[in-house]
C-alpha positions in Angstrom: 17.9 31.0 -23.6 15.8 27.4 -22.2 11.8 27.5 -22.5 12.0 24.8 -19.6 10.6 26.1 -16.0 12.1 25.2 -13.2 14.1 22.0 -12.7 13.7 21.4 -16.6 9.6 20.8 -16.3 8.3 22.5 -19.7 6.1 25.8 -19.4 2.6 24.9 -21.2 2.0 21.6 -19.8 -0.9 20.2 -18.2 1.0 18.5 -14.7 0.0 15.0 -15.2 -1.8 13.5 -12.0 -0.5 10.4 -10.3 -1.6 7.2 -11.5 -3.5 6.4 -8.3 -4.3 10.1 -7.1 -3.3 11.3 -3.9 -4.8 11.0 -1.0 -5.4 12.7 2.7 -2.7 12.5 5.4 -4.2 11.0 8.6 -4.2 14.7 10.3 -6.4 13.1 13.0 -4.3 9.9 13.7 -7.9 7.7 13.2 -5.5 5.0 11.6 -2.4 5.5 14.2 -3.2 1.9 16.4 -3.3 -0.2 12.6 -0.1 2.5 11.6 1.6 1.4 14.3 1.0 -2.4 14.8 2.4 -2.7 11.1 5.4 -0.2 11.6 5.7 -2.6 14.8 5.8 -5.6 13.0 8.7 -4.2 10.0 11.0 -4.2 12.7 10.7 -7.0 14.2 10.5 -9.1 11.0 13.8 -7.5 10.0 11.5 -5.2 7.7 10.1 -7.7 5.2 7.5 -6.5 4.2 5.6 -9.9 3.7 5.3 -11.0 6.5 3.6 -7.8 8.1 1.0 -7.9 4.9 -2.1 -9.1 7.6 -1.1 -5.3 9.1 -0.8 -3.8 6.0 -3.7 -4.9 4.6 -6.0 -3.6 7.7 -4.2 -0.5 7.8 -5.4 0.7 3.7 -9.0 -1.3 5.2 -8.7 1.8 8.1 -8.1 3.9 5.6 -10.8 3.0 3.0 -13.0 3.0 6.3 -12.3 6.7 7.4 -12.4 7.6 3.6 -8.6 8.6 3.7 -8.2 7.0 0.7 -10.5 6.0 -1.7 -12.2 2.7 -1.9 -11.0 -0.2 -3.6 -11.0 -4.0 -3.6 -8.0 -5.4 -2.0 -7.1 -7.6 -4.5 -6.5 -4.8 -6.3 -3.9 -4.0 -3.8 -2.2 -7.2 -3.7 -4.0 -8.8 -1.2 -6.0 -11.9 -3.2 -6.6 -15.3 -2.6 -2.6 -16.5 -3.0 -1.8 -13.7 -0.5 -4.3 -15.0 2.4 -3.3 -18.5 1.9 0.6 -17.8 2.3 0.0 -15.7 5.4 -2.3 -18.3 7.0 0.5 -20.7 6.2 -1.4 -23.1 3.9 1.7 -22.7 1.2 1.5 -24.9 -2.0 4.6 -26.3 -1.8 4.8 -26.3 -5.8 5.9 -30.1 -6.3 4.1 -31.6 -9.1 3.7 -35.2 -7.9 3.2 -38.3 -11.7 
């Protein structure tokens, strides 16, 4: 007989929590406008999430403000200076002039 649990898990082993932890669902729909803006952007951009980063950022900021997720620096979530420059249209063309 096997000593594994359901779905092949090991009995007696402590489960490991996810790296970022879990955060509560928005049962009170506090961030629905931001979520809808983001989803509308995804639909209109052909599911290209990089074009919708400002909406994604606003949604995450709303969740942090309403204590629906842990407060975290936006740079740690992928919204650094580089991302802000790209969304504002100030991309560097990357060429080097000698």
